[in-house]
N, C-alpha and C positions, 0 to 999 in steps of 0.2 A: 310766638310772634316773629322771632328772628328767622325761624325756618320758613315761614310764609314769605317774608321779605326776600330771603335768599332765592326761593323758587320764582318769585315774580321777576327779580332782576335777571335770573338765568333765562327765563322765557322771553323777556323783553330783548335781551341781547341776541338770542338765537333768532327770534322772529324778525328783529330789525335787520340783521345781517342778510337773512334769506330774502326778505322783502325787497331790500335794496338790490340784491342780485337779480331777482325776477323783474324788478322795475327796469333794470338795464335792458333785459331782453324785450320788455314791453315797449319801451321808448324806441329802440332800434327797429322793432317790427313795425311800429306806427310810422316811423320816418320813411320806410320802404313800402308802406301801404299794404302790409300783411294784415289780414282780418284776424282780430283777437276776440275770442268769444268771452273770456272772463279773465279778470285779474283779481286774485284772492290773497287776502292777508289771513293766515291761519289755514288749517287743514280740517278735514272731517265735515260734519253736518253744517250746512249754511245757516247762519242766524241773522244775516242782514245782506241785502242786495240792492244796489242802485244802478239802474240801466242808464248808460250813457248813450251816445249816438249809435253805437253798435256793441260796445263792450259793457258787460255787467261787472261792476266793482263790488266785491263781496268781502264779508268778514265771516270767518268760520269758527267753529267752537273750540278747536284745539290750537292754542297759540304756539305752534311748533314749526313755523315756516310760512310758506306761501307758494303760489304758482301762477303762471299765465298760460292760457291755452291758445294756440295759434293754428290756424287752418294749414293743413299740409304736414303736420308733425306725424311721425311714425305711429305714435300712440293715440292719434286722433282720427285714424282712418274710418273707424266705425261710428264716429260721433255724428248723429243726424243733424246737429246744429250747423255743421259745415257742409252739408251735402249740396247746397245750391250756391256755394261760394265760387266765383269764377277762378280759373287757374292762375291768372295774373295777380290774384290777391292771396295766394297761398305761398308757403315756403317753396313748394315745388316749382312755382312759376318765377322765382327770383333768380337773378344772376349769382354766380358763385361768390363774388366779393360781397354781395349783399347778405347772402346766407352766413358767410364767415363773420361779418360784422355783427349780425343778429346773435349768433351763437357765442361770440366772445364778449358781447356787451355786458353780460352779467358779471363776468370776471373783472372787466374794466371798472364796473361800478363798485365792486368789492375793494379794489385798490383806491378808488376815489374816496370811498367812505373812510378807509384807514388813513389816507393822506389828510383829509379834512380834520379827523379827530386829532391826529398827531400835531397838525399845524396849530389847531386851537390850543392844545395843551402847551405846546412850546411857546406860543406867543403870550399866553397868560401866565404860565408858571414854569416855563422851561429854564433850566440851569445848565451851566457848563462847569466841569471840574476845574479847580485852581490848584496848580502844583506848588503849594507853599507848605511849610512844616507846621501848619495850624490844624487843630482837630476840628473838622466840620461838625461832628456830633459824637457823643459818647453813649453807646447803648447800655441800658441798665442791666442787660444780661451778660455783659462782658467784664473781663478782668480789669480793664482800665477804669471803669466806673467804680468797681468794688474797692480799688486801692486809691481812689481819690482824684483821678484825672477828670477834667471837665471840658466842655465845648469851649473853643477859642484858646485853649492852652497852646503855646508855641513850643514845640519840642526842639531841644538844643542838642542833646546827646543821648544815646542809648547804649548800655553796656550789657552784653549777654554774660551773666555771672557764671554760666557753665563753661562756655568756651573762652571767657575773658576777652572776647572781641569787642572793641569799642567802635561805635558808629557816630560820626559827626553828621548831624542832620541839617541839610540845607533846603530840602523840599520834601514833599509827601512821598515821592518815589524812594527817597532814602529810608523813610520809615518802613515802607513795604519790603524793601531789600533787607532791612535788619530783621524782619519777621520771618524770613525764609528759614525753614528747619534744615539747616545744613548738617547737623549732627545726627539726623535721623532719630531724634528723641521721640519716644512713644508716649510720654506723659506730659510734662510741662517744663518750663524753664523760667527763671526769674530775671527780669530786666531792671537795671537801675536806670531810671529815666530822669533826666534833668530837663526842666522846662521853665518857661516864663509865664506868669499869670499876673495881670495888672502891674507889669513892670518889676515884679519880684521873682527872683530865681528860686525854684523849689525842686526838691528831689523826692522821688517815690520809688520804692521797690515793688514791682508788679509781677506777680506770678501768673504767667500766661500758659494755658493749655494748648496742645497741638490740635489743629483741625486736620484730621486725616484726609479729608477730601481735597483740600487746597494745598496741603503740605506746608502750611504756615502756622505760626503761633497766633492764637486768636486773642486780640485785645478788645474787640468790640468797638472799633472806631471807624469813622467814615471820613472821606476826603472833603475838604471845604469846596464850596461851589459859589458861583456868581450868576446873576440873572443874564439870560441870553440877550444879545444886543444886535442891532442892525439886521443883516440877512441871516444870522445864525439860526433863528427858528425855522427858516425855510430849508437851509442846507442840512440842519440836523434831522428834520423830518424825512427827507429823502434818504439820508444815511441810515436812519432807523428802519425805514421800510425796506431798504436794501438788505440790512442785517437780518431782519425777520425772514425775508424771502430766501436768503442764502441758507439760513438755519433749516428751513422747511425742505429745501432741495437736498441738503445734506442728510436729513432724516429719511427722505425718499430713497436716496442712494443707498443708505444703510439697509433700508427695507428690501432692496433688490439683492444686495450683497449678503446680508445676514438676516433673512426673513424671520426665522424662528426667534432669534435673540432680540430683534428690533420690535416685533409684535408684542413681546412681553413688556416693553417699555411704553407702548402706545396707550393713549387714553381715549375712551369713547364718551358718550353723553354723561355717564355717571361721573367719570373723572373730571370732565370739564365743569360739571355742576359743583363738584367738590372744590375746585380751584376758584370758581365764581363765588361760592359761599365764603371761602377764606378771604377773598378780596373785599367782598361786601361787608363782612364783619369787621374788617380793619377800619371802616368808616372813611376811607380815602376815595372820594369820588373820582379823582384823577386816575387812580389805579383801575377802577371799573372801566373807564373809557379806554385806557391803554389796553386792557384785556380784550375789549371789543375790537379795537384796531388789529390786534394780533390775530384774533380768531377770524376776522374778515379776510386778512391776507392768507391765512391757512385755508379757508374755504375757497378762496379764489384760485389759489395754486392747485389745490386738490381737484378742482373742476377742470383744470388744464390737462389732467392725465388722460391718455388715450384709451380710456376704459369705456366700452359701450354704455350709454346712459348718461355719461358726463359730457360737458361741453367740448372737451378736447377731442373726443371721438366723433361727435357731431360735426366738428370743424373738418376733421380728416375725411369723413364721408363726403362732405360738400366739395372738398378739393378734388377727391378722386372722381366724383361725378362730373366735375368741371373738366377734368383731363380726358375722361373716356367719352364724354359727350352725351351721356344718358344717365338716368337715375339707377341707383342700385335697387334691387328688388325690395319693395317696401316691407314684405314679410320678413325678409332676411334681416333688415335693419331693426325691425321690431323685436325679433327673437334675440338678436345680439344685444339689444338694449336690455331686454329682460334678463339675459344671462349676466350681463355686466352689473346690473342693479342687484341681482341675487348674490353675486360675489361680494359686492360692497356690503350688503346686508349681513352676509355670513361673517365678514371681517368685523362688522360692528358688534355682532353677537359675541364674538370671541373677546374683543377688547372690553366690552361691557361686562362680561363675566369676570375678567381680570380686575376691572375697576371695583366690582362688588366685593371681590375677595380682599382687595386692598382697603376698601372702605370699612369692612367689618373687622379689620385688625385693630 
């Protein structure tokens, strides 16, 4: 049953993100009076269709995305449905700025989706860290919980019994500073921790292991937080979206600098499904929506890449055509698009193969 739930959540997230992306193209095309033959949720065989004034709205059997067909697209040249559409109602007949807006509208909607999700999360349950010496939470898998520390304990001093260094704790930053592995210990160290609980001073000896990834001793504690106030949900939203975007651009930079090494760390659909399943099984609905926002930003930025077949390349083609004053050969654009999509497909096959190997471990 849990497997079925995981699959449904994964497909809903994927289809939702792609449908929003395609809806952006559709709305922009309609604003500039481009003839749209179909707007589909899902791929594969059509199971439902409702004809509007001119566009057929469809639901297809495979919930793995969606699409919109527009007159004048390179891959719609042979579509008999568009043969009688006048030039001024096709992409070819539109001005450069109109084409650019249509091509970038999908990416814009991906960011709108991410912003709306993060804004809702921040307004309803958003929190900010508080730099006080109080434990926000104590994780059951950590040393602090094992040796008797609990949520809301106020730390006063910490003594590293190996180095005999004593730390007076005034805020949470002091706690994290005390946990830095300055002696390069490879195993663990014991801290004598003095703290207040319900007004009583208590002392515990806590044996903390080293986290090799962070270079710090692991207590299993988190910083206290408070609910966001005033404009903080809005400012935090844009800060979070900015951080997501910068992380993706940094990953793309590494892909160019160190392709072989970076590809090994990438995840395809199988890897994304695994992450989605883990988030779903946690039972935290907020984490599912956060993942959806993150993936929406990922897909938006990925589509900005100047690879034929993606919106970034379509935008570049439109700008070049505007500069030279005539259209690039339609066949050339079509085959470039085919080549670009083939490269993307090949990359997906490689990362999916890696995902499967990791999944089987």
